[in-house]
C-alpha positions as CSV (number, residue, x, y, z in Angstrom):
1,X,113.3,102.0,56.2
2,X,112.9,102.9,59.9
3,X,116.1,104.8,59.9
4,X,115.1,107.2,57.0
5,X,115.0,110.8,58.1
6,X,111.7,112.7,58.1
7,X,113.0,114.9,55.3
8,X,113.8,111.9,53.1
9,X,110.3,110.4,53.9
10,X,108.7,113.6,52.7
11,X,110.9,113.6,49.6
12,X,109.8,110.0,48.8
13,X,106.1,111.0,48.9
14,X,106.7,114.1,46.9
15,X,108.6,112.2,44.2
16,X,106.0,109.3,44.1
17,X,102.9,111.5,44.0
18,X,104.4,114.4,42.0
19,X,101.8,116.6,40.5
20,X,98.7,114.8,41.8
21,X,98.0,116.4,45.1
22,X,96.9,119.9,46.2
23,X,99.1,122.4,47.9
24,X,99.6,121.7,51.6
25,X,99.2,118.0,51.3
26,X,102.8,117.1,52.4
27,X,102.5,119.4,55.5
28,X,99.1,117.9,56.3
29,X,100.6,114.3,56.2
30,X,103.3,115.4,58.7
31,X,100.8,117.1,61.0
32,X,98.6,114.1,61.0
33,X,101.4,111.7,61.9
34,X,101.6,109.7,58.7
35,X,105.4,109.3,59.0
36,X,105.5,108.3,62.6
37,X,102.2,106.3,63.1
38,X,102.2,102.5,63.5
39,X,100.5,100.3,60.9
40,X,98.5,98.6,63.6
41,X,98.3,98.4,67.4
42,X,98.9,94.7,67.9
43,X,99.5,93.0,64.5
44,X,101.7,93.9,61.6
45,X,103.9,97.0,61.9
46,X,103.0,97.8,65.6
47,X,105.9,100.2,65.9
48,X,106.6,103.9,65.2
49,X,106.9,104.7,61.5
50,X,105.4,101.5,60.3
51,X,102.4,103.2,58.6
52,X,104.8,104.9,56.2
53,X,106.9,101.8,55.7
54,X,103.9,99.6,55.1
55,X,102.4,102.0,52.6
56,X,105.7,102.3,50.7
57,X,105.9,98.5,50.4
58,X,102.3,98.2,49.3
59,X,103.0,100.8,46.6
60,X,106.2,99.0,45.6
61,X,104.3,95.7,45.4
62,X,101.5,97.2,43.3
63,X,104.1,98.7,40.9
64,X,105.9,95.4,40.6
65,X,102.6,93.5,40.1
66,X,101.6,96.1,37.4
67,X,104.9,95.5,35.5
68,X,105.1,91.7,35.9
69,X,101.4,91.0,35.3
70,X,100.8,93.8,32.7
71,X,98.0,95.3,34.8
72,X,96.2,98.3,33.3
73,X,95.3,101.3,35.4
74,X,93.3,104.5,34.6
75,X,96.4,106.5,35.1
76,X,100.1,105.8,35.5
77,X,100.4,107.1,39.1
78,X,97.5,104.9,40.4
79,X,99.6,102.1,42.0
80,X,101.6,104.7,43.9
81,X,98.5,106.7,44.9
82,X,96.6,103.6,46.1
83,X,99.6,102.0,47.8
84,X,100.7,105.1,49.7
85,X,97.2,106.3,50.7
86,X,95.1,103.1,51.3
87,X,95.7,103.2,55.1
88,X,95.9,106.9,55.8
89,X,92.9,106.3,58.1
90,X,95.4,105.0,60.6
91,X,97.2,108.3,61.1
92,X,95.1,109.0,64.2
93,X,93.8,105.5,65.1
94,X,96.3,104.6,67.7
95,X,97.7,106.3,70.8
96,X,101.2,105.5,71.9
97,X,101.6,104.1,75.4
98,X,105.0,105.0,76.8
99,X,107.0,103.8,79.7
100,X,108.6,106.0,82.4
101,X,111.5,106.7,80.1
102,X,109.3,107.9,77.2
103,X,109.7,104.8,75.1
104,X,106.7,103.5,73.2
105,X,105.8,100.1,74.6
106,X,102.4,99.6,73.1
107,X,99.5,101.2,71.2
108,X,95.9,101.5,72.1
109,X,92.8,102.4,70.1
110,X,92.1,106.1,69.9
111,X,88.5,106.4,71.2
112,X,88.4,110.1,70.3
113,X,88.5,109.8,66.5
114,X,85.9,111.9,64.8
115,X,86.0,109.9,61.6
116,X,86.0,106.2,62.0
117,X,86.1,103.3,59.6
118,X,88.9,101.9,57.4
119,X,88.5,102.0,53.6
120,X,85.9,104.7,53.7
121,X,87.9,106.9,56.1
122,X,91.0,106.6,53.9
123,X,88.9,107.6,50.9
124,X,87.4,110.6,52.6
125,X,90.8,111.8,53.8
126,X,92.5,111.2,50.4
127,X,89.8,112.9,48.5
128,X,90.5,116.2,50.3
129,X,93.9,116.3,48.7
130,X,93.8,114.3,45.5
131,X,91.2,113.9,42.7
132,X,91.0,110.1,42.8
133,X,89.8,108.1,39.8
134,X,86.8,105.8,40.4
135,X,89.3,102.9,40.2
136,X,91.6,104.4,42.8
137,X,88.6,105.1,45.0
138,X,87.4,101.5,44.8
139,X,91.0,100.1,45.4
140,X,91.3,102.1,48.5
141,X,87.8,101.5,49.7
142,X,87.9,97.7,49.3
143,X,91.6,97.0,50.0
144,X,90.7,94.9,53.0
145,X,88.9,92.3,50.8
146,X,87.1,89.6,52.7
147,X,88.7,90.7,56.0
148,X,86.1,93.4,56.0
149,X,83.4,90.9,57.0
150,X,80.8,88.7,55.3
151,X,78.3,91.4,54.9
152,X,80.6,93.2,52.4
153,X,81.7,90.1,50.4
154,X,79.2,90.9,47.6
155,X,80.2,94.5,47.3
156,X,83.9,93.5,47.3
157,X,83.2,91.0,44.5
158,X,81.3,93.6,42.6
159,X,84.2,96.1,43.0
160,X,86.7,93.4,41.8
161,X,84.5,92.6,38.8
162,X,84.4,96.2,37.7
163,X,88.0,97.1,38.7
164,X,90.2,94.1,38.8
165,X,93.0,96.1,40.5
166,X,91.0,96.1,43.7
167,X,92.0,92.4,44.0
168,X,95.6,93.2,43.3
169,X,95.6,96.0,45.9
170,X,94.2,93.6,48.5
171,X,96.9,91.1,47.5
172,X,99.7,93.6,47.8
173,X,98.4,94.7,51.2
174,X,98.1,91.2,52.4
175,X,101.6,90.3,51.2
176,X,103.2,93.2,53.0
177,X,101.2,92.8,56.3
178,X,101.0,89.0,56.5
179,X,104.2,87.8,54.8
180,X,106.5,90.7,55.5
181,X,104.9,91.6,58.8
182,X,104.9,95.3,58.1
């Protein structure tokens, strides 16, 4: 996926989220760095463009799980919405460190972010452009599962009990990041 043109990446988002976003969304994603940002600084997908790649694979996994496991969502587009937007918080989380030739050699945490957080930040950003269902909101908010820390375990469990697709979102995210390494 790394060799897909920017135009094709934008077409993919447009096709996958057709009709659910407000005007200007695609341009905003480009301006914010969605297509070029890494998925992390030191772990999975620590390379340019990995955020887009990671998000596409999570969306694909959610769609596959939905089909194979007969999952039910509030709306048909939900697996795509959740998969593609669960990590948009990362668009400005990392700053590229470049060598003398302009090549990205590492990423460091952006200390100048005005909005911080992970699931919450992704929800805030997504809600500016898409009217999320409660289920989509909870899937994005709690997609980190138990990795969010012990103080959130009860809330995560409550979210899974009310919206089982929260668990499947976490599973799809973990498969892509931990097994595929993206």
